[in-house]
C-alpha angles and dihedrals in degrees: 000000000000117000117243119270107221128195118224091215088070130065114268113255112257094245091059100042114114089040125157106233131202101218122203143084094270096187104171093011090228128174094288092050090047091055090055094045092044091054091050092050091049092049091048094050091048092054096040093243134129118272118222132180115208130200138175125241126221095027109252089243090060090050094049097034107030092168092060117120115263111274110162117137097189139019123228091258092054090047091052091055092044092049090050092049088052091057103259119153093212146000118235119201124200110201104224104216139134090284096053090043090055094048112111119231091250094053091046090057100037105032100032109027100033108024104030101031100027093219116178099196140357131209117203141161113272090246096054115132130184144165132055111331090003086285093157130072135158092283091056089044092053094045100044094034094054090056090056099040097260116138122209138197126187119206121207121229123283111236139190134184090291098048139259114006106235142156088248091061089050092050092049091050093051092047088054091049091247101145093163093063093043090049092051095050095043093042086229137046119283105260134196118207121197148129117281108241135191115268137184091284092237093134092052091051090052092049095255108095113197138202102229119214130182112231094223114178097343125121110263110238119206111303114251145069123324141183104242143176121216122208114204125209091258092057099257116143120214130193117224153137123254139195117216115188146053097306098239093196091066134059131260101029113242127179113231144147102233113185119185112202119211120244093359129122107161124127108253098166112142093014123124109239134171122224118201119204108223105165140357111237106178144331126270113276138180117234129210095225140017087242092059090047092052093050091051092046090054091053090047091053091050091051092048090049090052093048094048094042089055095054 
C-alpha cells in the first residue's frame, strides 16, 4: 500500500498531527538523505508519533533559475516509493512557488510547521536553509521552534573516502558515465521512470526494438550506451541495453532514452516503466551505414548481457 502524499498548503489530517518530520528536498534520497530520514523515523517511533518525510517540488533551484539545465534525480512518484520503503507513514510536499518563496522564516516555522501542520519535531541536515532570502537556518529553527513547542535535530553530513555524500556528486558521476559511484551513493542504480511512447520504429527495423522514453526533467547522464534493467508495472524485471542521446545516425536528431530488453517482445506502449542505469558501455557515435550500426548494437547487447549476468 502506498503511503499518502500530503500537500503542505492544506491542514494536516488529525491522525498525522504531532508527527516527527524529516525536512529537506531529498532529491535522489541518497545515503545522506537516508540518515536524516532514518533519524526522524527513529524519533517518531520512540515517541509513538507518526513519521513523515517532506520534500519540495519543484526544486527551489528550478523556481529561482527556470532556465537551468534539467537536474532532477527522482520524480515525486519515485520519492514517494522510496520514502515508504524507508518506513515513513506519509510524504509531505511543499509546493515551491512565489508564495512559499516570499514566506519569512518565522512564518514558515509558526504558521506552516506548527499551526497548519501540527508538527512536533523536525530533523534536517545541518546546512538546511528556509524562508525568504534563506533567512532561516538550524539555529533559527531551534530558537523559534522551542518557543512554540517544535523540537529540532540537525544531522551532520554523511561522508565516505571521497568526501561528503551529496546530490551534486551523484550528478557529476552520472554526467561522467560513472554508474558505479552513483549507485554506491544512492544505494541503488539511478533510474528513469516514464511512459513508453511510439518512436520512429528504427530499432524494430534494425532487429532491436526499443521502448522509447522521454527524459523529462531528469538529469541527463553522459550520452551513450548503457547496460540497464527495466521494471514493468507488474513487477517483472528485464535485462537490456539502452541508448541515451540524440541518435546521431538518424535525422532529425531527437533526444530519447531507448532501452532494448533482451528476449522480450511484448507491447509496452503507454505503460509506465522504470529503467535503471547499471553500467556505461560506450559513448554515442555516428555510423556510416545501418549494417555497421547493427553490428555494433549486437556487440553492445553482448557486453550488456555479460555485465548484468555478472552482477
